[in-house]
N, C-alpha and C positions, 0 to 999 in steps of 0.2 A: 150545422153542416151535416149532411146525410152521410152515414157510413156506407162504404162500398161493400156490397155483399158478394164476395168471391169465395173460392175454396178455402183460403186462409181464414177468412171470417168464420165460415162454418166449422172449420177444424177447431178454432179457438172456442167457439160456443160449445162444441162437443166436449172439449176439455173441462169447461166449466161444469157441465152436467155430470161428467164422470166424477169430478171432485165432490159435487153435492151428494151424489150417491154414496161415495166412500165415507164422507163425513156422517151421513145419516146412519149407515151401517155400523160404523165405529161407535156411534152414540148408542145404538141398540145393544151392541156387544158390551159396552161399559156398564150398562144396566143389567147385564147377565140375562138378556132376553134374546129372542130370536124373531126373525121375520115370520109373521103369521097372517092369515087372511083377515081382512076387514079391520086391520089395526091402523091407527093413525100414522105411525112411523112407516109401516109397509106401504100405505097409500102414498106417502111422500116419495118413497123410493120408486114406486111404480110410475108416478107422475113424471119424475125426472128421467126415467127410462124412455117414456113416450116422447118427451122433449128431445132427448138425445137422438132417438131414431128420426124424428122430424128434421133435425138439423142435418143428419147424415144423408137424408133423401135429397138434399140440395147440392150435394157434391157433384161436380160436372163429370160427364163421361170421360173426357180427356184426363182429368185428374185420376179417376178410378182406374183407367187403363195404364197410367204411368206409375201408379203405386198399388200393385196387385195385393199387397198384404192388407190394405184397408178394405177392399170389397168383401173379402171373406168375413171380416168382422161386421161389416154393415149388413151383409146377408143374414147373419145370426141375429142382429138387432131387429131386422125386419120380421123375422119369424117369431122372435120373442115378443115383440110389440104386438103382433097380431094375436098371439095367445093371451097377452095381458088384457087387450081391449075387447076381444070377442069371446074369451072363455075364462074370464077372471076367476070364477069360483073353482075352476079345476086346475089352476096353476100349481105346479109342483114347486114347493118352496125349497126343496133340495136342489132342484135344477136352477132355481133362482140364485141360491148361494154359490153354485158352481160358476155361474156367469159372473157374479160379483167378485169372487175370489180369484178366478183364473182369467176369464176373457176380458173383463174391463181393464185390468192392469196391462194386458198385452196390447189392447187397442190404444190405451193412453201412451204407451211406449212408442208404438208405431206413429201416432200423430205427432208426438214430440220430435221424432226423427225427421219427419217430413217438414215440420215447421223450421227446424234448425237448418235444413238444406236450403231453404228459400232466402 
């Protein structure tokens, strides 16, 4: 049976990718390491960010209009994804950490609020 791809589907996929990113980053920290360019762990985090952004692009206009806290975060993802894919060598890893430590938990919290309402 084919799964219905609606806003809730995409939100759940986004949560999965946020969790992947958090696990990868926590593993990096456990090894007393940091995100750095051209590192296997960093590449994994970047790949999951790109997937997260791709899922966010599928959210409907109606959904985004009804939940204004989500579009702000999606816009940030779009900009960050563009920098990752088009200017990979010049990505500020400090900026990367800020997004992971601050913005992703906020986005996760907003998504969970929306899913609980449905």
